N, C-alpha and C positions, 0 to 999 in steps of 0.2 A: 551389915556390910556384905558386899557381894563375895561369893566364894571365888577366890583367886584361881582355883584349879580349873574353873570353867573357861579361863582364857585359852583359846585354841593355840596360841603361840607356845604354850607349855608342852604341847604334843609334838612339836617339831623334833624329828629324830636328831640325836646327838651326832656330832661329826665323827667321833671315834667309833660309834656303833655302825655308821654307814661305811666307814673305811674298812671295818672288819668284815663287811658283807663280801662273800666270795666273788660276786660280780665286780665290785669295785676293787677288790684286791687283785683280781686278774687284770683289770684295766690299768692299775698302777704299775703292774709289771711291764707293760708295753708303753704306756704314756707318761709314766713318772708319777710319784705320789703327789707332788705339788700341784700338777695339773688336775688330777682327780679331786683333790681336796678343794681346789678353787671352784670346781663345778658344783660340788656339794654345798659350799658356802653360798654360792649365788642362788641355789635352789632354796636354801634355808631363809635367805633374806627375802625372797619372793613370798614365801609362806608367812613370814612375820609381817609383811606389808599387806597380806590378805589377797595377793594375786592368785595364789593357789592354796589348796588345803594342806595341812601337815601330812596327810596320807599320800599326797601327790609329790612330795619332795623327792623320794627315791627315783621315781620315773622321770621327773623333771631333770634331776642331776644326770641320769643316764643319757637322756636325750641331748643334754648339753655337751657331752663328751664327744670329741672329734671321732668320726668313723675312720677305720683303717683306710688308708689311701694308697693305691687303688683297691677297691673291693673285688673279690673274685665273684664272677657271675656265671650262671648257666645260660649258654646261648642257644635258645630254642627259636630263634628268628628265622632260621633257614638261610641266613646270609653267612656263607662260609668265612669270608674275610671281612668282618664287620669293622669298619674303621673306628666307630665310636666305642667298640669293645676291644680295641688294641690289635685288630687284624689277626695274624696267625697265632694260635696258641702253641706254646713250645712243647716239644716232646719231653717225656720223662728223662731221657738221656741228656737233653739240653739243659733242663732244670738242674739236674745233678751236676753237670759240668759247671754251671754258673755258681752253684753253692761251693764247689771245690775251689773255684777260682776266686772266691771272695777274700781269701787270705793272701799270703805271699805266694807268688807263682813265678815260673821261669819265662814270663811273657817276653822279656827282652834279654834273656841270659842263656848262654850255652853251658849247661851243667858239666859237660865233659871238659871244657877248657877253662871255665870260670870267667869267660870274657863276654862282653856284650854281643848280642845276636840280633838278627832281623826280627822286628816286632811282629808277633803273631805268626811266626813262620809255619807252625803246624796248621793253622787255619788257612793260610795262603796256599800251602801245599795241597790241602784237601780241596780247595776251590779250583786250583789248577788241574788236579786230577779229574774233577767232576766236569770240567769244560776243557778238554785237551785241544780244542781249536783255538784257544787263547794262548798267545805266546807269552803273556804275562798277566798278572792279576794284582789288584789292590783293593782294600776295603776301607771305607770311611763310615761316618756315623749314621747316614741315611741316604735315601735315593736322591733327594733334592741336592744334598751336599755333593754327591758324585757328579751331578750335572754342573753345579756351580764350580767345582774344582776344574772340570774339563774346560768350561768356558773361560775361566780366569787364566789357566795355564796356556791355552791354545788360541784364545781369541781376544784377550784384553787389548783394547785399542785397535781391534780389527773387526771384521764382519762375520756374522754367522748367517748363512743362507738357510732359510726355513720357509716351509709352506704356510700360508695364512690359515689353512684349515687345520694346522697342527699346533697353533698357539693357544693351548688349553689352559683352563683353570684347574689347579691340582688339588683343591680342597681348602676349606677354611678361608676362602677369599684370596689365596695366593695364586697369582697368575704367572704363567711361564714367561711372558715377555718381561714383566717386572723383575722376575728372578734373574733372568739372563742379563738384562741391561744393568743390574746392580753390580755386575762384575766388571763393567767398563767396556763390554762388547757392544757393538752396534748390530741391530737385527736388520737383515735385508730380506724383507718379506716378498715371496713370489707366489704366483698363481692366485686363485680365488678361494673362497670358503669351501666350495665343493669340488673344484677341479684344478689340479696342478699337473703340469707335464714336465718331461725331461728338458724340453727346450726352455721352459721358464727358469729352471735351475741354471742351465748352461749360460743363458743370457746374463745372469746375475753374478757369475763367478768372475773375479778379477784379481789384481795383485793384492788387494786388501782382504781377501777371503781367508778367514782362519779355518773354517770347516763348514761342511754341509751338515745340518742337523735333521735327523729323522725321528719324529716323536710318535709313539703309539698313542692314539686317543684315549685308551684305557677305559674311561667310564661313560662313553657315549658312542653312538653309531651315526654315520652319515650315509644315507641310502638314496637310491634314485639315480639322478644324473650326476655321477661322480667320477673322478679320476685321480689316482694317486700314483706316485712313482716308487717302485720297490727299491730296496737297498742295492740289489744286483745292478740296476741301471745307474743309480747314483754313484756307485763305485767306479764307473767309467769316466767320470768328469774330471779326474786329475787332481782332486783335493781330498783330504781325509773326510770320511763320513763317520759322524758320531751318531749312534742309534740309541735312543732312550726307549728301551722296550718295557720299562715300568714294572711289570709284575714279577720278574725274577725267575721265570721259567727257564731252567738251564738246558733242557732238551725237549724235543717235541712230545706232546701228550695227545694221543688220539681223541681223548675226550674234549680237547680244546683245539681243534684243527686250525682256527684262525688266530690263535694267540701266538705272537712272536716269541721265539726262544733264543737264548744266547748262542748256542752252537750253530743253528741254522743262519742266524744273522751274521755271525763272523764268517761262515763259509760263503755267504753271499757277497762278502767284500767289505763289511764295516771295519774301519780301523779301530774303533772303540765302541764298546757296548756298556751302557750304564743301566742299572736295575736296582730294585729293592730286595732286601733279604727277608722282609716280614710279610710277603704276600704269597705267591704260589710256591716259592721255595720252602715256606713253612718254618722259617727261622726267626731270629731276633731282628729288631729294627737295625738295618745296616744298608750302606750303599755299596754296590758291587761295580768295579771297573775292570773290564776284561778286553784284551786285544793286543795291538801292536806293542812289542817290547819297548821300543824307544819312546812311544807316546806314554805308556804306563809309567815308565821310569821318570819321564819329564814331570808327570803329575805327582808322582810319589815324592820327588825332590823339591816341589814347589813349596814356598813358605806357608801357604794357606793349608797345605796338607796336615800340618801339625795341629791346627785349630780344628780340623774336621776328623781327626783320627778316631777310630773305634776304641772303646775302652776294653779292658781285659775280660769283663763279663760277657760283652758282646762277642768278642773273639772266641771265647770258650764255647758259648752257646752255638755259634755259627759252625765251628768245627764239629761239634757233636751232631748238629743237624745234617751236615754234609756226609758224615760217616754212617748215619742211621739208615736202615733199609727203607724206612717210611717215616711219615710225620702225621700228626693229627689232621693237618690240612689235607694231605693226600688221601687219608682214610675217609675224611668227610666228603671230599669230592667224588670218590669212587664207591661210596656206600651203596649197597644193594637195596633198591626200593622195596623188594619183597621182605627183606630183613627189617627194614624200617617199619613196614606195615605190621609185621608180627610183634615188634616191640610196642608199637602204639596200641595194638589190640590187647596185649598182655597188661599194659599199664591201665587201660580202661577197665579191664576185668578186675584188677586188683584194687580199684577205687571203691568197691562195695556199693553202698547206697549212693555215693557221690557219682558213681559211674553212670547213673541214669541221666546226668546232666552232660555227659561227655559223649562225643562221637569220634569215630576214626574216619578221617577224610583224606582224599588225595590232595596234594598241593604241589607247588613249584618252589624249589630252592634256587638261589643264584650264587655266583662266585663272589661278587662284591670286591671291595678294596681296590677298585680301579682295574680289575682284571676281567677279561672275557665278557665284555658287554654283549648282551643279547643271548648269552648261553643260559638255557633253562635246564634244571636238573629235576627229574621226576622224584617226588618224595611223598611222605605220609605224615600226618600230624594228628595230635589229639586236639579236638575242637571243644572249647568250653565257652560258657557265657562270657560276654565282654567284661562283666563286673569282676572277673578273676584277674584281669590284667594288672591293675594297680597294686593290690595286695601281694601278688606274686612278685612284681617288680621291686617292691619295697621290703620284701621279706628277707629272711636270712636262711640260706643264701638267696640273693636276688635271682629270679627266674624270668628271663625276657623272652616273650613270644611276639607275635604280630597280630594286630587286630584287622580283620577283614570281614566286611559285611555284617558287622555287629557280633562277631564271634572272635574269641581269642584262639589263635592257632599255635600250638606248641609243636614245632617241626623238630623231629629227633635227629636230623642229619648231623648236626654239630654237637649233639649231646653224647658224651661217652656212655656206653651201655651200662656201666657200673653206676651211673648217676640217675638211672631211671627210678630207683627207690627214693632218692632225694626229691625228685619231682613229685612222686606220689605223695610223700609226706607233706610237701608244700601245698599241694592241691587240697589235701584233707584238712590242713589247718585253715584254709580259706573257707572250706565248706562248714567247718565248725562255727 
């Protein structure tokens, strides 16, 4: 008679033994015991069917567990505002403010009187102080929502006059014309793709005009035989000018001379400025509305404003961002190339034998996130063989670089200096 102990199914690890494994015990603390147990049972069943060996059950069960979502990554791509990586990383102060706001807060309560108060008043006060050219401010849940609210409140059943060259696609297939027309507004396109004049706008304005819209192209450049009308000239046409500056720059930055900012746009005569909070401002995803007091109040009181309002965590993070002297985004933008080179050389030297595969090379970083198209930032990177890209990207933590000419470049511009050791350990693991 065959020896029954030779049956490999008898070697399948027991459920209770695997649940006691520290890795599964930790996973149960975040995912719940039932979900972890179900993954173990599925792996055991695969082993009993012969799809995997009993020795592979543990790894199969771990692979079947859902990964934390989203996962924190190290951005070594050289793209400061990487849309696929969530754009602006929050400052430590903003993260701390969000954690504090996760419980009960005074977001709509005046603690002195015990009565209801204006929602997010501290955040709005901070935003108003940051842009004193704005007579009033309001915050919604993202930049597209700010523009939708403006179009709905000011131009539903009316016309929005806009240049054909500014009817952009804003990402993930969403196109500005579709977004605006969904509000019930009608678009009155003027000019051509590359040239629009003040006379084009003037000829289109009539009794059904809700406002003139000025859109910053954000993620592309039109060069050559071109003509565009600045806000200062549009403001003389006798109708409100709504300027979507996109990137959320509140004041001029010498590093980005062609990037529109809220203060300058309002001084030029815009009645309303819309912008994003998670781009050059360096804060959480939010939509900023700044400008004429009557217009902002009209938007704030519109029924749609309730559906688009920012949550308490966003308001807390935005206030902390506005109060902070700097942000990770600003630090990355203004990083000293000489310091980046020193860090890259030190990292290479600390790789030991693996350092022979690495080179320190000059490279170019970009702003990204639909901001400052065409602006290049001198930087330095650790260059590794291309084969390092996938294991670094799928490791823990994931390290994302960019592949160029058969080499993986790890640009340190957006990597905090304190994370250099983490990158070193990740590279060494691949080398092993």
